[in-house]
N, C-alpha and C positions, 0 to 999 in steps of 0.2 A: 373318762377312763373307767374300766371295769376292774374289780378286784382280781389280784393274781390268783391263779388256780381255778377261776370260774370259767365255764364254757362261753362260747361266743354269744352275743346278744341276739344273734339270728341263727339259732341252731337248725340242723336239718329237720325235715318234717318228721322223721322217725323218732327222734328224741323228744319232740314236742308231744307226741301221742303218749309216750311212756310217762312223761311228766303229768299229763292229764289223768292217766289211770291211777296214779299213786295216791298216797294218803294226803288228804286236803286239810287235815286238822292241825297241821303244824305251821300255820301262817303266823308270821310275826309282824307287828306293826310298830311304828315309831312311838316310843313312850315319852312321857313328859320330861324325864331326866335328860334324855338325849336332846330334846328341843332347846333346853337351857344353854347348851353349848354353842348355839348358832348366834353369831354376832357379825352382821354384815360390814361393820366399820372397823372394829378393833380386834377381830379374831386374827390369830397369827396365820402366816402362809403355810398351810399343810396340805399334803396330798390327800385326795378323797379315796385313794385305793387302800385296801387292807394290807396289813403287814404280812410279809412273806412267810414268817414262821407260823403264824396262825393258820394261814391257808394251807401250807404244805402239810402240817400235822393233821388237819382235817381230812385232806385228800388221801392220807395213808389208810384210814379206816372206812370212810364212806365215799361212795361215788355220788357226786352231787349232780343235781339236775336243775335247770332254770325253767321257769314258766312265766310267760307274759300274761299277767292277770288282765291288764288293760293296756294294750299296746298303743292305742290312740292317746291315752293320757300321758304315757311315757314320752311319746314324741312331742306332745304338746308342751310338756314340762321343759324339755331340752330347748325347744324353740324360744319359749318365753324367757328362759334363763339367759339364752344367748343374746336376746334383745336387751335385757336389762343389765347385763354385765359388761365390764370393760374388756378391752383386748388384752390386758396384761395380767391382772391378778384377781379380780373380784370373785371368779368362780372358785378358785382354790382356797379362798378364805371362808367360804360359806359353811363348810362341814369339817368336823374334827372327829377322828376315829381313835378310840382308846382300846388298847389290847386287853385291858383288865375288865372292861365292861362286858355285860352278858351278851350284847350284840353290837353291831356297828352298821352305819349307813353311809352311803355315798350317792349323791344325786337322787335320793329317794330309793336307793337300792338297799334292801334289808337282807341280812344274812344271819342265820342262827349261830349261836356260840358253839364252841367245841364241846363244852360240858353237856349242854342240852341235847346236842346231836348224839352223844354217847348214851344219854339216859333214855331218850325216846326212840332210839333206832331199833328197828326190828329187821331180822334177815329178810332181804328182798324188797324192803320198803324204800321209796324215793322221797327225799326231802324237798320242800318247796321254798323258793325265794320269791317274795312278793314285791313288785316295783310299784310305788305309789307316789303321787304328787306331794310336794311339801305342803304344809298347812299355810295359813295366812302369812303374807310377806311381812317381815319385821318393820316396825315403824321407827322413824327417826325421833330422836329426843325433841322436846317442844321447842327449845330455842336454838336448835342446831343450825337451821337455815340462816337466821339473822346473824348468829355469831360467826358462822363461816363467811357470810358475805362481808361482815365487818373486817374480818381478817384480810380477805381479798382486796377490799377497798383500800385498806391501809397500805397493803403491798403496792397497789397501783399508784397511789399518791406518793409513796416513797420513791418509786421509779420516776414519776413525773418531776419530783422535786430533787432528784439525784441524791437521795439520802439512803442509808442502809436499810435493808428489809429485815424485820424482826424474825420472820418465820423462814423455815427451811423451804426452798423452792419445790422440792419433791412433795412436802406436806401440802403446799398450796395447790400443786397440780392434782394431788389425791382428793383434796377438798372439792375442786371443780368437778372431778370425775364423780364423786359421791352425789353432789347436787344434781348433776345431769342424770344420774341413775334414777333419781326420784322425781323426774319430770319438772324440774325447776329451770330447765334450760332457757326457755323464752324470757322469763323474768330476769335471769342472770345476764342474758345478752343485752336487754334494755338498760339494766343498771350499769353495766360496763360502758355502754355507749354514752350514757348520761355523764358519767364521771369523766370520760375522755373529752366530751363536748365542753363541759364546764372548764376544764383545764385549758383547752385551745382558745375558748372565748376570752379567757383572762390574758392571753398573749397579745391580743390585737392592739392594746393601748400603747405598747412600746414602739409601734411603727407609725404612730400618728404625730410624733414630734416633728415640728417643722424645721427645727434647727439642724437636723441630721444631714451630713454630707452624703452625696449619692453613693460613694464607695463604702462609707461606713454603714449606710442603710442596707446596701446589698450584703455586706458581711453579716449584719444582724439577721437579715432574712435567712441567709444561708445557715447561720448557727441555729436559728429556730427550727429550720427544716431538718438539719442533721440530728438535732436533739429529738425532734418528733419521730423521726425514722427509728432512732435507737430505742426510744421508749416503746414504740409500737411493736418492735421485734421482741423486747423483753415481755411485754404484756401478753403478746400472742403465745409466747412459749409457756406462760402460766395457764392460759386459757385454751391450750391446744386441743384438749379433749372436746371442749365446746365447739371449737372451729371445725373439728373433723367429724363431729356427729350431728349435732342439731343444725348448725349453719349449712353443712353440706347437704342435709336432707331438705332444706328449705331454699329452693332455687331463687326466691325473690330477695333473700337476705344477702347483703355483701359480706365477704369474709372479714375477719377482724382487721386485717391489713388494709383492705379496700375501704372499710368503714373509716379507718384512720385517715386515708387519703381524702375521702369525701369530706370529712370534717375539716381538714386543713384547707381544702379547696374552698369550701363554703364560707368559713369564718375568717380566713386570713387572705388568701390570694384573690378571692372574688370581691373583696373590698376594693372599690374602684380606685381610691387614693393609693392604696398599697400596690395594686397591680400596675397602675400608671407609673408610679415611682420606680417600681422594679424594672419594668420594660424600658423606661427612659434611661435608667442607670446602666442596664445591659447594653443598649444601643450606644450610649456615650462611651463605654469602655471599648466597644468594637471600633467606633469612629476614631478613638485615640490610637488604637493599634494600627489602623489603616494609615494614619498620618505619621507613623513611625515610632510612637511611644511604646515603652515596655509596660505591659499590664499583667495582672494576676489571672492567668489563663485557667488555673484550676478552679478559681471562684466562678468564672463564667461557665466552665464545664458543669460544675455542680448545680448552678442555678438553672441552666437550660435543661439539664437532666431532670430537675424538679418539675419544670413546666411540662416536660414530656410525660413524666409519671402522673402528673395531675390532669393530663389530657387537655391542656389548654395551650400547648406549644404553638399549634398552627393558627388558632383563632386570635390569641392575644399577642404573640411575638412574631411569627414568621411573616405575616402579611405586612406589618409595619417595617420589619427588617428589610424585606425585599423592596418596599417603596423607598426607604432611605438609601439603599444600595443603588437603586435606579437613578435617584436624584444626584447622588454623589458622583457616579461614573459618567452621567450625562454631562455634567459641568466639567469634569476632569477631561473627558474626551475632546470637548470643544476647545478647551484652553490649550491642551498639549498639542493638538493638531496644528495650532498656529505657532506655538513656541518651538517645537522640536522638529528635527529632520526625521524622515521616514524610518531609517534603521533604528534610531534611538527610540522612536515611538513604538515600534514593533517589539523591541526588547522590554519596554515598560509594560505593554499589554500582556506579554508572556509572563512577566514577573507577577502582575496582578492576578492572573489566572492561577498561577501556582500558589499564591498566598491564599486565595479564596478556597482552593481545593484543600489546602492545609487546615484552614479553619473548620471545614466540614469534618475532617478527620479528628481534629483536636477537641472541639467543643460543640459544634453545631450538630443537629440531628441529620441523619442520612437523607431524610425526605426533602431537606432543603437543598441538597446538592444540585439537582437538575435545574430548578428555577433560578438558583443563585448564579450558576455558571452561565446559563442562558442570558441572564440580565447583563452580566459583565460583557459577554461576547457581543450582545446587541448594541450596548452603549459605546463600547470602545472600538468595535470593529464594524458591526453591521451598519451603523449610521455613517461611517466614513469610508466605505469600500472604494467608491469612485475617487474621493479626494486623495486617499493613500496611493492609489495606482497612478493618478495623474501627476501627483507631486513627486513620487519617488521611484516608480518601476523602471523608467528609462535609465535613470542614473545607476540603479542597481545592476541592470543588464549590461550597460556600457562598461561599468567597472568590474563586471564579472564577480560580484560579491556573493559567492556560493552560499555561505552560512546564512546571510540575511535573506537571500531568496528562498532557502529551505524553510526558514522561520515564517516568511511571508506565506508560502504555500500551506504550511502546517496550520497557521492561524486562519487563513481564508477557508480552509477545508472544514473548519468548525462552524462556519456561518452559512446560513442558507443563501444561495446565490453567489457566494464568495468565489468559488472555483470558476463559475461561468463568467463573472466579471473579469477575473484574472485572465481567463482564456481569451476573451475579446481583446483586451489590451495587449496580450501576448501576440496575437495575430497582427494587430496594427503596428506593433514595434518591428516585427520581422519584415513586414511590407515596407515600412518607412526606411529602415536601415538598409535593406537589400536594394531598394530603388536607388539610394545614393551610390551604391557600388556599380550598378548596371547602367544607369542612365548617363552618368558623367563620362564623356569621351576621354577626358584626361586620365581616367583610371583604367583605360583599356589594357595597358601593359600589365597591370597587376590585378585585373578583374577576377580572373579564374582563381588565383591564389587567395585573394580576399574572400571569394565565395566559399572556397574550401575551408578556410579558417573560421569563417562565420558559421558554416554548417557544423564544424567540430564543436565550436563553442555552444551552439544551440543544443546539439545532441547531449553534451555534457550536462547542461542545465536540466534538460528533461530527465536524464538518468538519475542525477544526484538530488536535484532540488524538487522536481515534480514527480518523483518516484515512478518514472516510466508510465505516467498516465497516458492511456491510449488517445484520449481526446486531444492532448497537447501534441502528440506525435502527428496525428492526422491534420491538426490545424497548422502545424509547421510546414507540412508537405504542401498544403493548399496555398499558404502564404508564399512559399518559395516559387511555386508554379506561377503565381500571379505576377510577382515583381520581376522574375527573370525573363518573362515574355513581354514586358512593357516596351522593350527595345527589340523589335523583330530581327532575327537572323544574326545579329552581331555576337551575342553570347555563344551561339552555336559555332560560329567561325573561330572565336577566340579559344573555345574549349578544344577544338581540333588542333589549333596551333600549340596549345599548352601540352597536349598529349605528344605532339611531334617533338617538342623541346625535351621532353622526358625520355622518349624512346630513341632519340638520336644518339649516335656514338659520341663519346666525349662527355656524356652526362655522368659524372662520377659522384653525384650528390648522394645517391642512394644505393643500398644493396638490393639484391633481387627481391628479398622479402618486403623491404620498404617500398620498392617500385610496384610490387603487386598490391600492397595496401593502398598506395596512391591511386592506382588505376581503379580500384574498387570505389574509392571516394569520388573519382571523376565520373564514374558510371551513375552514381547517385544524383549528381548535379545534372548529368546528361538526361536522366529520366524526366526532369522537370521541363525540358525544352520541347516546344511544339515543332520548330523547324528542324527536325532531325535530318531532313534531306540536305540542308545547308551544311550541317556537320559532315555528312557523308562526302559531299563534294570537296570540301577543304581537306578532310582527312585523307581522301584518296590521292589528292595532289601531293600532299606531304609524304604519304606512304610511298608513292612512286619515286620520289627523290631519294628517300632512305634506301630503298631496294636497289635502285639503279647505280647510285654512287657508292653503295656499300657502307652507308652511314648508320645502319641500324645497330643499336646498342646490343640487342639480344633477340634472336629469332624466337626464343621461347616467350619473351615478353610481348613480341608482336602477335604471336598466335594466341596468347592469353587474352590480349585486348580484342582480338578478332572474335574469339569464342564468347566474350562478354557481350559484344555488340550483337552477335547472333542470338544469344539467349534473350537479349532485351528487345530486339526489333524483328527477329525472324530471319529465316534463311535468305529470303529475297533481298533483304537489306545488305547482306554481306556477300552475296554471290559474286559480284564484280571484284570485291577485295580478295576473296579466296582465289579467283581466277588470276589475279596478279601474282600471288604466291606460286600457283601452278606454272605460270609462264616462266618464272625464275628457275624452278626446278627442271622444267623441260629444256630450258636454254643450257643448263649445265650438261645434260645428256647429249644435246646436239653438238656442244663444243668438244666433247670427248670423241664423238664420231668424226667431227671435222678434222681433228688432229690426226686421226688414223687415215683419213682421206688424203691429207697433205703428205703424210709419209708414204702412202701408196703411190701417189702421183709423182713422188720424188721431186718436190718443189722446195728446195732449201731457201731460206730467207732469214734475214736478221730481225725481222719484225714478228712479234707474236700477237696474233689477233684474237680478241674475245668479243663475241657478239651475243647480245640478249634479244631474243625474238619475243616481241610483245603483241598480244592480240588487241587490235585497235579498240574493240568494244569495252574491254576491261579497264584500260588505262585512260588517264586524262588526255584531252586533246592538246597536241603540241603543234605550234606553227612551224612548218618546215623552213629552214634557213639554208640557202645555197651558199657554200663556201668553196674556196679553191684548195683542194687537198693535194698533198704531194703525190707524185706518180706512183710511188711504192704503195701508198695507202689505197689509191684507186684500183691498182692491180689486185690487191688482196680482197677488196670489196667484190670485185667481179668474180674472183675464184670462189668466194663464199656463196655468192648469188647463184652461180652455176651448181655448186654442191647442194644448196638448199632446195632450189626449184626442181632439181633432179629427183629429190626425195619426195617433194610435195608439189605436184603439178597444180596449176590453176591458182596459185597464190601470188600475191604481189608484195614485194619488199619496198619499204620506204625508209631511207636512212635518216635518223634524227641526230644531226651533228651537235645540237645544243646539249645533249646528254652524255657525249663521249668524254673519256679521260684517258690519259697516257702516262707512261713512265719513260723519262728521257735520261740518257746518260750524258753528263756534261764534264768538261775538263777546265779547271781553273788553275791559277798559279799555286793555290794551296794543295790541289790534287783533284782526283776524280770524285764526282758526286752524282747521286741519282735524284732527279726532280720529279715529284708526283704532281702532275698538272692536268688541267682540263684540255679538251681538244683545241679550243680557241687559243689558250696559252701556248700549246704545242706549235700551232701554225705560226704564231708570232716569233717564238724562240728559234724555230728552224730557219727563219729568214737570216738570222745572224751567222749562219754557216756560209752565206753567200756574200755578206758585206759587213762593214764595221759600224756604219751609222745609217739610220733610216728616220725619215720624218713620219708624222702621224698619217699624212695623206698617202705616202708611199706604202706604208703598212696596210692601210685600208684597201688600197687598190690591189695589192698583191694577195691578200687573204680573202677579200670579199666579205669580211665580217661587218655586220650592221654597226653604225657609228656609235650608238650608246653602249652596246655590248663590247666594242673594241676599246673604248675609253676605260671601261671598268676593268678589262683584261690587262691593259697597259698599266693601269693604276696598281693592280695587284702585284705586277712584276717589278715595277720601278719605285713604288711608294709604300709598299707593305713592309712586313718584318724581314722577309727574305728578299733582298733587292738584288736580283740577278741582272737587271738592266739598270742603266743610269740615265736619268731624265735631265735634259738640258732645255731650259733652266730648271733648277730644283723647285719643288713645290708639291703640295698634296694632291692637287687636281691636275688633270690632263687637259691642256688647252690647244687650240689650233696653232700650228707652227712649232710645237714642241718636237724635239729630236731625241732619239734614243740610241744608246750604244751598249755593248755588252760589258758587264762589270767583271773584268778579269780578276780583280782583287777580292771577289766575293769570298767570305769566310763563314763557316757554320760548324758547330761541334758535331752535328749528326751527319751520317753518310747519306741516308735517304731523307730528303726534305719535302714536306708537303706544303705546296704554295696554294693557299685557299683562294678561290675566286672571290672577288668582292661581290658579296650578295647585294643585289639591288633590292632595296626595300620594296615590298609589294605596293605598286602604285594604286591610286584610287581607281584608275581605269581597269587594272587587272582584277581588283576586288569586285568592281562592278561587273566585269565580264563573267567572273565565276558566279556571282549572284544572278546575273541575267540568265546564265545557263540553267541554274536551279529553277528560276522562275519559268523558263521555257518548258523544262521537264514537268513542272507542276501543272502547266496548262494542258499538257498531254494527259496527265493523270486525271485532271478534272474532266476533260472531254470523255475519257474512257469510263469514268465513274457514271457520268450522266447517261451515256449511251447504254451501259449495262443496266441501269435502273429502268430506263424507258423501254428497253427491249423486254424486260421481265414484266413491267406493269402495263405497257401499251399506252395507257392514258393516266395522266397525273396532273394535279394542280401545282401551281408554281411553289406555294409554301411547302407542300409535302415533298416535292422534288428537292428543294433547297435543304430541307431537314435531313433527308436521306443521304444527300451528297456529303453534308457535314459529318454524318455518322461514319461514312466510309473513308474519308480523307484523314491522313495522319498529320496534316500541317494546317495552319490557320489560313483562311481565305476570306477576303473582304466580300460582302454581298455584291458590291459593284462589279468586282472581277468575275464573280460567278455569273452575274447577269450577262456580262460580255461573252462568256463562253457559251451560254445558252443561245444567245443571238447568233454566234458564229456557227453553231451546229444547225440552227434553223436555216442559215444562208447556204450551208453545205448539204441541205436536204436530209439530215439525219433524223429530224423531227419537225413538227409544224405546230402552229397555234391552232386551237380549236376555233372554227368559224363562228360558232354561237357564243362561246365563252373565251375571250382573249386571255384569261388568266389560267387557262388549261392547255396542256401540251399533249399531242398525239405522236406516237412513234411511227416513223416512216420506214417500212420494210425495204 
């Protein structure tokens, strides 16, 4: 600071020149009386600036000028003083200014008094202030260093012994600062270290008693450590100036706190017996806690924190701790895998992992977390992956234990190779369980529903338990594809029949939305099937029945299913099915035109005829059955034939009597009824207009219906729910010699009664016939594929040809069947064997 009223210590150049030209005889120097006021230790805290009253009175009479006599010395003084003074007070205590004295000084800055200024002033003259260095640095009293150290030593020992300190802490701090100011820092640091070391050395004997219990020993160590830390904090606060100046400037020296840690480590913890007993005690406490006992966790936290602070945590404790953990959990894993069931074991593992994670949070060092958790996972999970899966996965999946499966996946995800092992067993389970559904013929009735239920269950497990892991989704699809095709053709046939049962009228199990969802699920199963052409054959047969007999539950549902099949298999797959729907729509238009034709021809009749025109290529093949129709029906058929061929020349109509149905009006004692029956039932019932009683043989001869079909027809009329005929003798089956009469006493609450035809269960021969047609179609497709490939390649080896054929075909083919088709094409001169290489084929143009 510069005195108030004086100009800046760096005046402009112009002012400096004026000062240089002025009177130089008025220089003032520091006199001896002023020097006596300087006391670096005991001087009071006063400002080095001049009093404002002195400065302001001077400035009223004389304009002052400053001159730098020796700017280098001035700067040197400031730097030197800054080095040797403390950050708080020392500089302010060096100088004292008296307003009564003839002159005053501040940091070597000298100013003339007011009186001399008046006496020596002349008009126009400039006064000079000379800045000079202080004279020799004041010396400390002779015994000051020793006495001060003695005070400090007593204070340190009082702290170590937990007794009261005689001296004021601020006084002690000031003493350290004074000693440091006079270059005694190095010696002071050594002396302090020695006092601390002697105290710590004296502590070791208390830990060498053999009789100490491990917990008491740990408490004693902890108390010693806590005391040491508290003492070092107090000591450092007194010696803070030493720590922040001398120690900070010497990078090789540890700070006072680090010095304390080093001494404690060297003389207490590095003692092998003390260290072993400490580590053993800590491990014993942790082992007790793991076995379920309650322990002093704060003691453990404090001791392990001590090891971390002393930087021996990893070397002395962590390695042994991990070895003990490894040994403990290895034995526990082996024992519990034999004693417990898998769900119980998994919950135990999860509990152990949570406990160890809690230990890391509560008292272990963070660096231990990764190796500790890895050790637990390895010993309780990694070593038993296969055993866990073999012992418990199937039962968990069978019982659909969602929570346990979620835990299993969560735990296996933590272990290397765990998810892969689970995935493999998952695939095996799906294949095994699915095969039991598909291969067993006894389950044919429920196969599709069981497959749908199994698929729903598996999807739910993947979504909830396996967190929609893509690997498990793909593995499930592959497994389904494998087991569902172990039994060729049958699943495809049964799926087609299942769809038929759901789309048929009378299925009131589901709403439109539920039906749509069910069809979507069916399509997922359908994707896994190789023999999609088998599905098409059976689906087409069932669809024809639904359309012709009017049994379809919903046209929208039918078209929705058709669009799903088209999206899945392409337009070629559904072209015939779409053609069937077009035929039904065209037939409606034709019947409108036919009715107009009948009215125009003025042909009245009491029979209303409806005809469906079917394109033969679209519909299943039906075996024509010649029956004896009433004359009225034959006449109507001829009229329609004339009408249709008149509009479409060159076409041929073939009547399919097996698919016809009629509505008959009947009169019973109870009253009039309408009977909704098939064409065959109609022919039988119309006979009873001509007579009262007929035998089986008579009915057969009159109607021309095939024997098996006739028996089923009579059974539906005489043995069903609506018995319009009476069978003699009574019974459920129709036998040779049975006679039938009209049941005049027939009663029913409804006016229109639908008498269902007894559906003959599809015989093995019919199923074989459908399958045979599919096989025949496949042969044509194989032939076409081979010819296409050979036409493009001209020459090809057997293996390459087979490979390309497999790529083109959408159904499975046995190599033997493929070889037969190749031989057939060679016989028919589509291709030939190469003369030089019999394993190679050439295309014959």
